[in-house]
Steps between C-alpha positions, in 0.01 A plus 500: 500500500593298811241247607572535873568817701664380819623633833766295680516502880832349607735430790784505254723204570670268254196343336313833507782657301473221243125560479548875445758443227260254336187716521645809334605302189172320431313661214153431640574664836523870581640563847338828608629509856700314765473514879738371763408311816708353780546124490805323364703784646418835664296753304789739451679228305199369305417855391858569387526163327179553301623838383841368408378188320266711285786735428719209394215396266497847346159580652555792734174636357305252713434662839581307818305593814598437863266280699466316829803480726342229722216248485158609632527321835809277504867574538693481171727200471692552174672226303848640465633149562371419152497832311816648653527813711424725203218283364682424176730227624782750539494601133560872456335707225517875432263733679203629305498865405121510479320757721412368847128449537364604839129415456409194704454178307137441600400850389685477170349157431149627568545801277633291212222240540236774494665667202496178300139433609503124535783413260785480751630155596695487824791256525602455864818300552573587862305520825160658438529791744486776237203343326301450822582859605360628170183293543443625856580863413298498176236223505380600154832393350343157452285653226807617312722193513448251221692221667758435771773247420690379805818308556425350835338223693471132421227244477736251660803568721711805568854638490517705820297260715368152410175655380570868415678678215727797580301787345172400661660410834678838516166684510209257528252772606576695186468184287160418651379853424607462135356151452165616642479825302299356210739587216573195276828350620759275335713323761837370384604312810778259574304225323599654168794729580717212621449346155625816327868420492806648335784246499859599563573411139226743394647770723846446351352532150327826591813633672688450173275765341727741689253782545405683825183299564675167439782609728252585778330162466833323520646699791186527713435125495851375581446462874159346443651248262762404757226467759293278270796278407539415869140378487559301184328743257647651186231751406340814638128569530345783301236569762415861421518462126206262500216760521683707237515203263142407583386838381689485173478127431204342681528202263821400684302431819233273651265665749175433683226704675533484874388644831787636709511639851807596707558371853567796729425354845682167521844453650628207296285590197550876492520624138364184342292554187205270567387378157200285409651353186542146631206489744145373485383817675528813284493860621210710372748764379722349230628804308867398509674331208770275646786418264633146550725408207694646208698417188843578640677444167296781347568729795875441480509544123307829529724624778810435293344697214425788739855522635639508147305826453726672752 
């Protein structure tokens, strides 16, 4: 029996695809549903990519639901410059033959959470538009979610502005709704995800496995690797795999209780996750677990084992 029943909400780009391929092979995780949201690229592409990646993994049985095509209030500014026009760095994989789901993501998520009656853990690795929509449409969903694990935010710094991370910045109003909803949250922000690294030597080793998943990892990251080399780096970050690994292997990580609010009014600070971890003043509400460090050697070793399963 799987220890964790999880739903993955994703704006399926390169690191999202790696996270999906990882999640479906971990024995302690049962992926019961996936929803697509706009973010890294437009929703049409993230929806198709999620379906196709699961098909490549041999998991067309996992339903993928269409979600938000735009943030709640902001204009979508996708990151095709990083993820490529198709979201997968230009890598092409066969189209899924699974039936097309038409039920909206927030409705499907609510129904599954209610069905599992408090056992569902939600892993959100894109902007939080779908999750916020579900909370607003069905406020009682907070009773049925065991935990929300987020790839997003940062205690210090940012990657889309000096103080904001991409997923939170893309829809800060949605993020604030989620962080204030009362469900226990695990935040895997840039503080830890930039320490989750797969070196180019590691990628070459995985590529030599010569299976479809290894091929996708190799081909989808080629442009990113060229981009990183220009900046003097020879590794890629496994951003979206962090909450997946945290679920299955919490012993790999170091985390602390924290209060977190999202800045939705500022100009320079829009999308900043304001955390009380390093401050004398603490927020009254501190229901977020902020992940700050990890054993990267263990993550890489486990990832290599997973890709051999394909």
